[in-house]
C-alpha positions as CSV (number, residue, x, y, z in Angstrom):
1,M,-10.1,0.6,-32.2
2,S,-7.0,2.8,-32.5
3,V,-3.8,1.4,-34.0
4,I,-0.1,2.2,-33.8
5,K,2.7,1.2,-36.1
6,L,4.4,-1.9,-34.8
7,S,7.9,-0.5,-35.4
8,K,7.0,2.7,-33.4
9,Y,5.6,0.7,-30.5
10,A,8.7,-1.6,-30.4
11,S,10.9,1.5,-30.4
12,E,9.0,3.2,-27.6
13,E,9.0,0.2,-25.4
14,K,12.6,-0.8,-26.3
15,H,11.5,-4.2,-27.5
16,N,13.1,-6.2,-30.3
17,I,10.6,-6.1,-33.2
18,S,11.5,-9.7,-34.2
19,D,10.6,-10.9,-30.7
20,L,7.3,-9.1,-30.9
21,V,6.4,-10.6,-34.3
22,Q,7.4,-14.1,-33.0
23,F,5.3,-13.6,-29.8
24,L,2.2,-12.5,-31.7
25,K,2.7,-15.4,-34.1
26,E,2.7,-17.9,-31.3
27,N,-0.6,-16.4,-30.2
28,G,-2.1,-16.8,-33.6
29,I,-1.6,-13.2,-34.8
30,Q,0.4,-12.9,-37.9
31,K,2.6,-9.7,-38.3
32,N,5.4,-8.7,-40.5
33,E,8.5,-6.6,-39.7
34,N,7.7,-4.1,-42.5
35,P,7.3,-0.3,-41.7
36,T,3.5,-0.3,-42.4
37,E,2.6,-3.1,-40.0
38,T,0.3,-2.0,-37.1
39,V,-1.0,-3.3,-33.8
40,N,-4.3,-2.5,-32.2
41,E,-5.3,-1.8,-28.6
42,G,-6.2,-5.5,-27.9
43,E,-2.9,-6.7,-29.3
44,I,-1.0,-4.2,-27.3
45,E,-2.8,-5.3,-24.1
46,L,-1.8,-8.9,-24.9
47,I,1.8,-7.8,-25.4
48,K,1.9,-5.8,-22.1
49,N,0.5,-8.7,-20.1
50,N,2.4,-11.6,-21.6
51,F,5.4,-10.6,-23.6
52,H,7.9,-10.8,-20.8
53,S,6.7,-14.3,-19.9
54,F,7.3,-15.3,-23.5
55,L,10.9,-13.9,-23.3
56,I,11.8,-16.0,-20.4
57,R,11.5,-19.1,-22.6
58,K,13.9,-17.7,-25.3
59,E,17.4,-19.0,-25.3
60,G,20.3,-16.7,-25.0
61,G,20.4,-12.9,-24.4
62,Y,17.5,-12.9,-22.0
63,E,19.3,-12.3,-18.7
64,E,20.6,-8.9,-19.9
65,Y,17.2,-8.0,-21.2
66,K,15.6,-9.1,-17.9
67,K,18.1,-6.9,-15.9
68,N,17.2,-3.9,-18.1
69,F,13.5,-4.6,-17.9
70,F,13.5,-4.8,-14.1
71,S,15.5,-1.6,-13.9
72,K,12.9,0.1,-16.0
73,I,9.8,-1.1,-14.1
74,G,11.6,-0.4,-10.8
75,S,11.5,3.3,-11.6
76,K,8.1,3.4,-13.3
77,T,5.9,1.0,-11.4
78,D,4.1,2.4,-8.4
79,I,2.4,-0.5,-6.5
80,S,-0.5,0.6,-4.5
81,E,0.4,-0.8,-1.1
82,P,-2.5,-2.2,1.0
83,L,-3.3,-0.3,4.2
84,E,-2.8,-3.4,6.3
85,L,0.7,-3.8,5.0
86,K,1.5,-0.1,5.7
87,I,0.4,-0.7,9.3
88,I,2.5,-3.8,9.7
89,E,5.5,-2.0,8.1
90,A,5.1,1.0,10.5
91,A,5.1,-1.4,13.4
92,E,8.1,-3.3,12.1
93,N,10.1,0.0,12.1
94,E,9.2,0.7,15.7
95,K,9.3,-2.6,17.5
96,L,12.2,-3.9,19.5
97,L,14.0,-7.2,18.9
98,I,12.3,-8.6,22.0
99,E,8.9,-7.7,20.6
100,R,6.7,-9.3,18.0
101,T,3.7,-7.8,16.2
102,I,0.7,-9.9,16.9
103,G,-2.1,-7.9,15.3
104,F,-4.0,-4.7,15.0
105,V,-7.6,-3.4,15.3
106,D,-9.3,-0.2,14.1
107,F,-10.4,2.3,16.8
108,N,-12.3,5.5,16.9
109,W,-10.3,8.1,18.8
110,E,-12.8,10.5,20.2
111,Y,-12.2,14.2,21.1
112,A,-14.1,17.4,21.5
113,I,-13.5,20.9,20.3
114,A,-15.0,23.7,22.6
115,K,-15.2,27.2,21.3
116,Y,-15.1,30.1,23.8
117,A,-15.3,33.9,23.9
118,G,-12.5,35.0,26.2
119,E,-11.8,38.3,28.0
120,V,-8.1,38.8,28.0
121,A,-5.9,41.2,29.9
122,Q,-3.1,42.5,27.7
123,P,0.1,44.0,29.1
124,V,0.8,47.7,28.4
125,P,4.1,49.3,29.5
126,F,3.9,51.7,32.4
127,T,4.2,55.5,31.7
128,I,6.7,57.3,33.8
129,F,3.8,58.6,36.0
130,D,2.3,55.0,36.3
131,E,5.6,53.6,37.4
132,V,6.3,56.3,40.0
133,I,2.7,56.3,41.4
134,C,2.7,52.5,41.7
135,D,6.1,52.4,43.4
136,L,4.8,55.0,45.9
137,L,1.7,53.1,46.6
138,L,3.6,49.9,47.1
139,I,5.1,51.6,50.2
140,Q,2.0,53.3,51.6
141,E,-1.4,54.7,50.9
142,L,-1.4,58.3,49.6
143,S,-3.8,61.1,48.8
144,K,-4.0,62.8,45.4
145,S,-2.3,65.9,46.7
146,D,0.5,63.8,48.3
147,I,1.1,62.0,45.0
148,A,1.2,65.4,43.2
149,K,3.8,66.8,45.5
150,V,6.0,63.8,45.1
151,L,5.7,64.2,41.3
152,G,6.5,67.9,41.6
153,L,3.1,68.8,40.2
154,N,0.8,71.7,41.5
155,S,-2.6,70.1,41.3
156,E,-4.3,72.9,43.2
157,L,-3.1,75.9,41.2
158,D,-2.1,74.6,37.8
159,P,-5.1,73.2,35.8
160,A,-2.8,71.4,33.3
161,E,-0.7,69.6,35.9
162,N,-3.9,68.8,37.8
163,S,-5.3,67.2,34.6
164,I,-2.2,65.0,34.2
165,I,-2.5,63.6,37.7
166,E,-6.2,63.1,37.5
167,N,-6.0,61.3,34.1
168,T,-3.2,59.0,35.4
169,L,-5.1,58.0,38.5
170,A,-8.3,57.5,36.6
171,A,-6.6,55.2,34.1
172,L,-5.0,53.1,36.9
173,K,-8.3,52.9,38.7
174,S,-10.1,51.9,35.4
175,D,-7.5,49.0,35.0
176,A,-8.4,47.9,38.5
177,M,-4.8,48.5,39.7
178,I,-5.7,51.1,42.3
179,D,-8.7,51.8,44.5
180,G,-9.8,54.7,46.7
181,S,-10.5,58.5,46.3
182,E,-8.7,61.8,46.4
183,S,-8.3,61.5,50.1
184,G,-6.4,58.3,49.8
185,Y,-5.4,55.7,47.1
186,W,-4.0,52.2,47.5
187,L,-2.9,49.3,45.2
188,T,-5.3,46.4,44.6
189,D,-3.9,42.9,44.7
190,I,-3.7,42.8,40.9
191,G,-2.1,46.3,41.1
192,K,0.6,45.0,43.4
193,D,1.4,42.1,41.1
194,Y,1.4,44.4,38.1
195,A,3.5,47.0,39.9
196,K,6.2,44.5,40.6
197,D,6.4,43.6,36.8
198,G,6.2,47.2,35.7
199,V,3.1,46.8,33.5
200,K,-0.5,47.5,33.6
201,Y,-3.3,45.8,31.5
202,S,-5.9,46.6,29.0
203,T,-8.6,44.0,28.2
204,F,-10.0,42.7,24.9
205,V,-12.3,39.9,23.8
206,R,-11.1,37.1,21.5
207,D,-12.6,33.8,20.4
208,F,-10.5,30.7,20.9
209,E,-10.9,26.9,20.9
210,I,-9.7,24.1,23.1
211,Y,-9.2,20.5,22.1
212,F,-10.3,18.0,24.8
213,D,-8.8,14.6,24.2
214,T,-11.6,12.4,25.7
215,T,-9.8,9.2,24.8
216,G,-6.2,9.7,25.7
217,R,-6.5,12.5,28.3
218,N,-3.7,14.4,26.7
219,K,-3.6,18.1,27.5
220,Q,-0.3,19.5,26.4
221,Q,-0.2,18.4,22.7
222,A,-3.9,17.6,22.1
223,K,-4.5,20.3,19.6
224,D,-1.2,19.7,17.6
225,I,-1.8,15.9,17.5
226,L,-5.6,15.6,17.0
227,R,-6.0,18.2,14.3
228,K,-3.6,16.2,12.0
229,L,-5.9,13.2,12.2
230,K,-8.4,12.4,9.5
231,S,-11.6,13.0,11.5
232,E,-15.3,13.3,11.1
233,K,-17.8,15.2,13.1
234,M,-20.1,13.1,15.3
235,R,-23.8,13.7,15.2
236,G,-26.1,14.4,18.2
237,N,-26.3,16.8,21.1
238,F,-23.5,16.8,23.6
239,V,-23.3,18.0,27.1
240,S,-21.0,21.0,27.3
241,P,-17.9,20.3,29.3
242,A,-18.1,21.8,32.8
243,V,-14.6,23.2,33.0
244,E,-13.5,25.7,35.6
245,L,-11.7,28.8,34.6
246,N,-8.4,27.7,36.1
247,H,-8.6,24.5,34.0
248,I,-9.4,26.4,30.9
249,R,-6.4,28.6,31.6
250,E,-4.3,25.5,31.9
251,F,-5.4,24.1,28.5
252,A,-5.2,27.5,26.9
253,G,-1.6,27.9,28.1
254,Y,-0.8,24.9,25.8
255,Q,-3.3,25.4,23.0
256,A,-4.3,29.0,22.8
257,P,-1.3,31.2,23.9
258,E,-2.9,34.1,22.1
259,V,-5.4,34.4,25.1
260,H,-3.4,33.0,28.0
261,F,0.4,33.2,28.1
262,P,1.5,34.0,31.7
263,E,5.2,34.2,30.7
264,K,4.3,37.2,28.6
265,N,1.6,38.5,31.0
266,Y,-1.3,37.6,28.7
267,M,-4.0,36.6,31.2
268,L,-7.4,35.0,30.5
269,Q,-9.8,36.8,32.8
270,S,-13.0,35.0,31.8
271,A,-14.2,32.4,29.3
272,S,-17.8,32.0,27.9
273,L,-18.6,28.7,26.2
274,K,-20.1,29.3,22.7
275,N,-20.4,25.7,21.5
276,V,-18.8,22.3,21.6
277,E,-18.5,19.7,18.8
278,K,-17.4,16.1,19.1
279,F,-15.2,14.3,16.6
280,Q,-13.8,10.9,16.0
281,A,-10.7,9.9,14.1
282,K,-10.2,6.3,12.8
283,V,-6.8,5.1,13.9
284,W,-5.3,1.6,14.1
285,V,-4.1,0.1,17.4
286,I,-1.2,-2.3,16.9
287,F,-0.3,-4.8,19.6
288,L,3.3,-5.8,20.3
289,E,4.2,-8.7,22.7
290,N,7.3,-8.2,24.7
291,F,8.4,-11.8,25.3
292,R,11.1,-10.8,27.8
293,D,8.7,-9.1,30.2
294,N,5.5,-10.9,29.1
295,T,3.7,-7.6,28.5
296,L,1.7,-6.0,25.8
297,R,2.5,-2.6,24.2
298,V,0.4,-0.7,21.7
299,L,1.2,1.6,18.9
300,V,-1.3,4.0,17.4
301,Y,-1.1,4.3,13.5
302,D,-2.7,7.1,11.6
303,E,-3.5,6.4,7.9
304,K,-3.5,10.1,6.9
305,Q,0.1,10.6,8.1
306,D,1.2,7.0,7.3
307,A,3.0,7.0,10.7
308,I,2.9,5.9,14.3
309,V,1.6,8.7,16.5
310,Q,3.9,8.5,19.5
311,T,1.9,10.7,21.9
312,L,-1.4,8.8,21.3
313,S,0.5,5.5,21.7
314,E,1.8,6.6,25.1
315,D,-1.6,7.8,26.1
316,L,-3.3,4.5,25.2
317,N,-0.6,2.5,26.9
318,N,-1.5,4.4,30.1
319,R,-5.2,3.5,29.8
320,V,-4.9,-0.1,30.8
321,D,-8.7,-1.0,30.8
322,L,-9.2,0.5,27.3
323,K,-6.1,-1.3,26.0
324,N,-7.3,-4.6,27.4
325,N,-10.8,-4.1,25.8
326,L,-9.2,-3.5,22.5
327,F,-7.1,-6.7,22.8
328,E,-10.3,-8.6,23.5
329,K,-11.7,-7.1,20.3
330,L,-8.5,-8.3,18.5
331,L,-9.1,-11.8,19.8
332,Q,-12.7,-11.9,18.6
333,N,-12.0,-10.5,15.2
334,N,-8.8,-12.5,14.3
335,D,-9.0,-16.2,13.5
336,D,-5.2,-16.5,13.8
337,L,-5.4,-15.7,17.6
338,K,-6.8,-18.3,20.0
339,I,-6.8,-18.7,23.8
340,T,-4.8,-21.8,24.6
341,D,-3.4,-24.0,27.4
342,E,-0.3,-24.8,25.4
343,N,3.1,-23.7,26.6
344,K,5.9,-22.3,24.5
345,T,8.0,-25.0,22.9
346,P,11.7,-25.3,23.9
347,Q,12.7,-24.2,20.4
348,Q,10.6,-21.0,20.7
349,I,12.1,-20.3,24.2
350,N,15.6,-20.7,22.8
351,E,14.9,-18.4,19.9
352,E,13.4,-15.8,22.3
353,N,16.4,-16.0,24.6
354,E,18.8,-15.4,21.7
355,L,16.8,-12.3,20.8
356,I,16.9,-11.1,24.4
357,N,20.7,-11.3,24.3
358,K,20.8,-9.6,20.9
359,Q,18.6,-6.8,22.3
360,K,21.2,-6.2,25.1
361,E,23.9,-6.0,22.5
362,L,21.9,-3.6,20.4
363,D,21.0,-1.4,23.4
364,S,24.7,-1.3,24.3
365,A,25.7,-0.3,20.7
366,L,23.0,2.4,20.6
367,L,24.1,3.8,24.0
368,G,27.6,4.1,22.7
369,Q,26.3,5.6,19.4
370,D,27.9,2.7,17.5
371,I,25.7,2.9,14.4
372,L,27.7,0.3,12.4
373,T,27.3,-2.4,15.1
374,S,23.6,-1.7,15.6
375,E,22.9,-2.0,11.9
376,K,24.9,-5.2,11.7
377,I,22.9,-6.7,14.5
378,R,19.6,-5.8,12.9
379,K,20.7,-7.3,9.5
380,E,21.8,-10.5,11.2
381,I,18.4,-10.9,12.9
382,K,16.6,-10.3,9.7
383,R,18.7,-12.7,7.7
384,E,18.6,-15.5,10.3
385,K,14.9,-15.3,11.1
386,I,13.1,-18.5,10.1
387,H,9.8,-18.3,12.1
388,F,7.1,-15.8,11.3
389,N,3.7,-15.3,12.9
390,S,0.8,-14.4,10.6
391,V,1.4,-10.7,10.8
392,E,5.2,-10.9,10.4
393,F,4.9,-13.2,7.4
394,E,3.2,-10.3,5.5
395,M,6.5,-8.4,5.6
396,E,8.4,-11.5,4.4
397,L,6.0,-11.8,1.5
398,K,6.5,-8.1,0.7
399,N,10.2,-8.7,0.5
400,I,9.6,-11.7,-1.8
401,F,7.3,-9.6,-4.1
402,E,10.0,-6.9,-4.3
403,D,12.4,-9.4,-5.9
404,S,12.4,-10.6,-9.5
405,N,11.2,-14.2,-9.4
406,D,10.9,-17.1,-11.9
407,E,8.0,-18.9,-10.1
408,L,5.9,-18.2,-7.1
409,W,3.6,-20.9,-5.6
410,F,0.8,-20.1,-3.1
411,I,-0.7,-23.2,-1.6
412,S,-3.6,-22.8,0.9
413,P,-6.7,-24.8,1.7
414,W,-8.9,-21.8,1.3
415,L,-9.1,-18.8,-1.0
416,R,-10.7,-15.7,0.6
417,Y,-11.5,-12.4,-1.1
418,H,-9.7,-10.2,1.4
419,A,-6.4,-12.2,1.2
420,I,-6.5,-12.2,-2.7
421,K,-7.5,-8.5,-3.0
422,Y,-4.8,-7.6,-0.5
423,R,-2.1,-9.1,-2.7
424,L,-3.6,-8.4,-6.1
425,N,-1.3,-5.5,-7.0
426,F,1.8,-7.5,-6.1
427,F,0.5,-10.4,-8.1
428,E,0.1,-8.2,-11.2
429,K,3.5,-6.6,-10.9
430,Q,5.1,-10.1,-10.7
431,L,3.1,-11.3,-13.6
432,A,4.0,-8.3,-15.8
433,Q,7.6,-9.1,-15.1
434,G,7.2,-12.6,-16.4
435,T,7.0,-14.4,-13.1
436,K,4.8,-17.6,-13.3
437,I,2.4,-17.7,-10.4
438,F,0.6,-20.9,-9.3
439,I,-2.4,-20.9,-6.9
440,V,-3.3,-24.2,-5.3
441,Y,-6.4,-24.7,-3.1
442,S,-8.0,-27.7,-1.6
443,E,-11.0,-29.7,-2.6
444,P,-13.7,-29.6,0.2
445,E,-13.9,-32.4,2.8
446,N,-17.7,-32.3,2.6
447,D,-20.5,-30.8,0.5
448,K,-21.0,-27.8,2.9
449,A,-17.4,-26.6,2.9
450,L,-16.7,-23.5,0.7
451,M,-13.0,-23.5,-0.1
452,A,-13.0,-20.4,-2.4
453,D,-15.6,-17.6,-2.1
454,D,-17.1,-16.2,-5.3
455,R,-15.4,-12.8,-5.1
456,A,-12.0,-14.4,-4.7
457,M,-12.6,-16.7,-7.6
458,S,-13.7,-13.7,-9.8
459,L,-10.4,-11.9,-9.2
460,L,-8.3,-15.0,-9.9
461,T,-10.3,-16.0,-13.0
462,E,-9.7,-12.5,-14.4
463,L,-5.9,-13.0,-13.8
464,E,-6.0,-16.4,-15.4
465,K,-7.6,-14.9,-18.6
466,K,-5.4,-11.8,-18.7
467,Y,-2.0,-13.4,-18.1
468,S,-0.6,-16.5,-19.8
469,N,1.7,-17.0,-16.8
470,F,-1.0,-17.2,-14.1
471,Y,-2.3,-20.6,-13.1
472,M,-4.7,-22.0,-10.5
473,H,-5.9,-25.5,-9.6
474,Q,-8.1,-27.2,-7.0
475,L,-6.3,-30.4,-5.8
476,S,-7.1,-33.2,-3.4
477,T,-8.0,-32.3,0.2
478,F,-5.1,-30.9,2.3
479,H,-4.7,-28.6,5.3
480,Y,-1.2,-27.2,5.2
481,K,-0.1,-23.8,3.9
482,N,3.0,-23.4,1.7
483,V,4.7,-20.7,-0.2
484,W,7.4,-21.7,-2.7
485,V,9.8,-19.3,-4.3
486,R,11.7,-20.8,-7.3
487,N,14.5,-18.8,-8.8
488,F,16.4,-21.1,-11.0
489,A,19.7,-19.2,-10.7
490,D,19.4,-18.7,-6.9
491,E,18.5,-20.7,-3.8
492,R,14.9,-21.8,-3.7
493,K,12.8,-21.0,-0.7
494,H,10.1,-23.1,1.0
495,Y,7.8,-21.7,3.7
496,T,5.3,-24.0,5.5
497,G,2.7,-23.4,8.2
498,S,-0.4,-24.4,10.1
499,F,1.2,-27.3,12.0
500,N,3.5,-25.1,14.2
501,I,2.1,-23.0,17.0
502,L,3.6,-19.8,18.3
503,S,2.4,-19.1,21.9
504,F,2.7,-15.9,23.9
505,Y,1.4,-14.5,27.1
506,V,-1.0,-11.6,27.6
507,D,0.5,-10.9,31.0
508,R,2.4,-12.8,33.6
509,V,-0.5,-14.4,35.4
510,T,-3.5,-14.6,33.1
511,Q,-4.3,-16.2,29.8
512,K,-2.0,-17.5,27.1
513,V,-2.7,-17.0,23.4
514,R,-1.5,-19.0,20.4
515,Q,-0.9,-17.8,16.9
516,E,-0.1,-19.8,13.7
517,Q,3.3,-19.4,12.3
518,M,5.1,-19.9,8.9
519,T,8.6,-21.5,8.9
520,K,11.3,-21.0,6.3
521,C,12.8,-24.3,5.4
522,E,15.5,-25.6,3.1
523,W,14.3,-26.8,-0.3
524,D,14.8,-30.5,-0.1
525,D,14.0,-33.7,-2.1
526,D,10.6,-34.0,-0.5
527,T,9.6,-30.5,-1.6
528,D,11.0,-31.3,-5.1
529,D,8.8,-34.4,-5.2
530,K,5.7,-32.4,-4.1
531,Y,6.6,-29.7,-6.7
532,Y,6.7,-32.2,-9.6
533,E,3.5,-33.9,-8.4
534,F,1.7,-30.5,-8.5
535,I,3.2,-29.4,-11.9
536,K,2.0,-32.6,-13.5
537,K,-1.5,-32.0,-12.2
538,F,-1.4,-28.4,-13.5
539,G,-0.2,-29.6,-16.9
540,E,-3.0,-32.1,-17.0
541,K,-5.6,-29.4,-16.2
542,Y,-4.4,-26.9,-18.8
543,I,-3.8,-29.4,-21.7
544,N,-7.3,-30.7,-21.2
545,Q,-8.6,-27.1,-21.0
546,E,-7.0,-26.3,-24.4
547,I,-8.3,-29.6,-25.9
548,G,-11.8,-28.6,-24.7
549,K,-11.4,-25.2,-26.4
550,Y,-10.3,-26.9,-29.6
551,N,-13.2,-29.4,-29.6
552,D,-15.7,-26.7,-28.9
553,L,-14.5,-24.7,-32.0
554,V,-14.4,-27.7,-34.4
555,N,-17.7,-29.0,-33.2
556,N,-19.4,-25.6,-33.7
557,L,-18.2,-24.4,-37.1
558,P,-19.7,-21.1,-38.3
559,A,-21.7,-21.1,-41.5
560,K,-18.7,-19.5,-43.3
561,V,-15.2,-20.0,-42.0
562,D,-13.2,-16.8,-42.1
563,K,-9.8,-15.5,-41.1
564,S,-11.0,-14.5,-37.5
565,F,-12.2,-18.1,-36.9
566,L,-8.9,-19.5,-38.1
567,T,-7.1,-17.1,-35.7
568,K,-9.0,-18.5,-32.8
569,L,-7.9,-22.0,-33.9
570,K,-4.3,-21.0,-34.1
571,M,-4.4,-19.5,-30.6
572,I,-5.2,-22.9,-29.1
573,D,-2.3,-24.2,-26.9
574,N,-0.5,-20.9,-26.8
575,L,1.9,-19.7,-24.1
576,K,-0.3,-21.1,-21.3
577,L,1.1,-24.6,-21.9
578,Q,4.8,-23.8,-22.4
579,P,5.9,-24.3,-18.7
580,F,4.8,-28.0,-18.8
581,L,6.3,-28.9,-22.2
582,G,9.5,-30.9,-22.4
583,I,10.1,-31.2,-18.6
584,G,9.6,-34.9,-18.4
585,I,5.8,-35.2,-18.2
586,E,5.4,-37.8,-20.9
587,L,1.6,-37.9,-21.0
588,F,1.5,-34.1,-21.3
589,D,4.0,-34.0,-24.1
590,K,2.1,-36.8,-26.0
591,M,-1.3,-34.9,-25.6
592,Y,0.3,-31.6,-26.6
593,H,1.9,-32.9,-29.8
594,Q,-1.3,-34.8,-30.7
595,L,-3.3,-31.6,-30.2
596,E,-0.8,-29.7,-32.4
597,A,-1.1,-32.2,-35.2
598,E,-4.9,-32.2,-35.1
599,K,-4.9,-28.4,-35.1
600,K,-2.6,-28.3,-38.1
601,N,-4.8,-30.7,-40.0
602,T,-7.9,-28.8,-39.2
603,L,-6.3,-25.5,-40.2
604,E,-5.1,-27.0,-43.5
605,K,-8.6,-28.3,-44.2
606,L,-10.6,-25.3,-43.1
607,G,-8.1,-22.7,-44.3
608,R,-7.9,-23.8,-47.9
609,G,-11.0,-22.0,-49.0
610,V,-10.1,-18.8,-47.2
611,F,-6.6,-18.9,-48.6
612,L,-7.8,-19.5,-52.2
613,E,-10.3,-16.7,-51.9
614,E,-7.6,-14.2,-50.9
615,Y,-5.0,-15.7,-53.3
616,N,-7.4,-15.5,-56.3
617,S,-8.3,-12.0,-55.5
618,I,-4.7,-10.9,-55.6
619,K,-4.1,-12.9,-58.7
620,N,-7.0,-11.4,-60.6
621,D,-5.9,-7.9,-59.7
622,V,-2.4,-8.6,-60.9
623,E,-3.6,-10.2,-64.2
624,K,-5.7,-7.1,-65.0
625,L,-2.6,-4.9,-64.8
626,H,-0.4,-7.2,-67.0
627,N,0.0,-4.6,-69.7
628,V,-0.3,-1.5,-67.5
629,L,2.6,0.8,-66.5
630,L,2.5,1.1,-62.7
631,N,4.2,3.3,-60.2
632,K,6.6,1.6,-57.9
633,D,4.4,1.9,-54.8
634,S,1.5,0.0,-56.5
635,K,3.8,-2.9,-57.3
636,K,5.2,-2.8,-53.8
637,S,1.7,-3.1,-52.3
638,F,1.1,-6.3,-54.3
639,R,4.4,-7.7,-52.9
640,Q,3.2,-6.8,-49.4
641,K,-0.2,-8.5,-50.0
642,L,1.7,-11.7,-51.1
643,D,3.9,-11.6,-48.0
644,N,0.8,-11.2,-45.8
645,I,-1.0,-14.2,-47.3
646,K,2.2,-16.3,-46.8
647,N,2.3,-15.3,-43.1
648,D,-1.4,-15.7,-42.4
649,F,-1.5,-19.1,-44.0
650,E,2.0,-20.4,-43.3
651,Y,0.6,-23.9,-42.7
652,L,-0.6,-24.0,-46.4
653,T,2.5,-22.6,-48.1
654,A,4.0,-26.0,-48.7
655,S,0.7,-27.2,-50.3
656,F,0.5,-24.2,-52.6
657,E,4.2,-23.7,-53.2
658,T,3.7,-23.7,-57.0
659,E,0.8,-21.3,-57.0
660,L,2.6,-18.9,-54.7
661,A,5.8,-19.0,-56.8
662,S,3.7,-18.3,-60.0
663,L,2.0,-15.3,-58.4
664,N,5.3,-14.0,-57.2
665,Q,6.7,-14.2,-60.8
666,M,3.6,-12.4,-62.1
667,I,4.2,-9.5,-59.6
668,T,7.8,-9.5,-60.6
669,N,6.8,-9.1,-64.3
670,L,4.6,-6.1,-63.6
671,R,6.1,-3.1,-65.4
672,T,6.7,0.2,-63.5
673,K,7.3,3.8,-64.7
């Protein structure tokens, strides 16, 4: 296991070395502030996870440190944000004040890419002879000799001039611009069109591809939009799209201007299908309820771009049947959404009416390009919002997680893997900052009820082991959901849910849907009473847990007690118990001090032998060098060994005060060069 000097680590992390030594000491690890002291990987991990929690308990000077620490982690820490939260945040940035986000479902957006070989007519500027001949033939049909005379060429007597006229006519005929023979030539329909534009055409063959949006029916931007999505090819044989040439030209005008661009006279003459492949892109369809109009609007979110795709959103909103099917899928897959006969409460109706009025004010400000007023309205709404549906509350939680908090409590009847995994990164950031996190879940009402699934418990148990400031406890049966935010210098927040119902309408005449909501409340005396009831129960759990660890150690002594065993004993009742100490829980304080006393007695009893073994080893080495002339470093090393034994066995220094003083004098008397 690699090590680093403690002084270097303290300097790199900008920690006070005295605080580090004290922190390690409280966790049963004795360190000195001397330049040679080291810390290993395990000790560094302990410091990283728990040192900031320890600092919160220190009196004086912490606030400035805390401010500097949060500033540092704010620039360094990159929280991996869950996909679900990115989806909700994207919707939050798009929705109107008169809309609420009610949920989202995944959806495979299907499309096809057809590859063609196309014959393309390319414009070529007229030569002077082309232009004159076509202009003449626009007026009337003419023979070869008539055309030659008009051009001032003697086609009958001058072979060179005859060659010019024949080559020009042959080229025009080859390009299908004219038809006929020497006795008379005329313009074809294509020739007439070309003659008016002053160009003729040569043809070439080029491969091109067309994106067919089989889901949204988009033509104009299909290629630009769909090729940006993260897609996978679908397996199987597919029927080739039977598309007429005029439709291919229409698509190509948007997607393949290199083969069809009428404005520049590039004309697709024919298209031969080479192959077609089908693709699907996983997107997320977000449903917004407009409570002013009682309508649903959808947004399409693409994970690859981390953005709402407006074109696909518009396309899907136009496909009413598909949108309704996806909403049914949302209802089936989301336990928070239920069909109901309940009507909106008067309170909810009043809140919605206020938002409808605010939307009018916002629309007016935006129309007048009054940015300051529009931002003021948005901030007021955000600040005054007290009711959150299940989806909206995730954004409120994100805002909480972005603050520096003293305590966070999450109280829910059930613990589910997805919900815990979803918030794990945010938990860890808060814990690393020193925030104490408490998880409360309910005991089951019956033997069959599973209140916490195995995977969720595995994640939480790992946090409990890793961080001294993480706590969880299963308490008597309850059904409510609470979130408590306790910041001792600021206003405390209390969110409660499960009893209130937020209703909305799918449309004006059909079914109504309800969704649970969380409500932000004032922190009151009742909440304070509940808090102290819970904190006592947590204290009881963790003091008994530490007593259990202590009893397990003393009842299973190793054949030979060594320093590592003594360290395990010293680590009993470490930082985990500090939040419950001295806050008025008399039983806890009594049990804590009793455990401390028993631990001290046991350490003194079991540590004597280990202490004397190390003490005598140092003493014997010093005695052997009584008449030897030493260098200063050797004498200094003995001094360091004496300091180490005092730190490692501080609970015995009073008992062996005379012996330690004697050894100290012996080291002092050693002679140096």
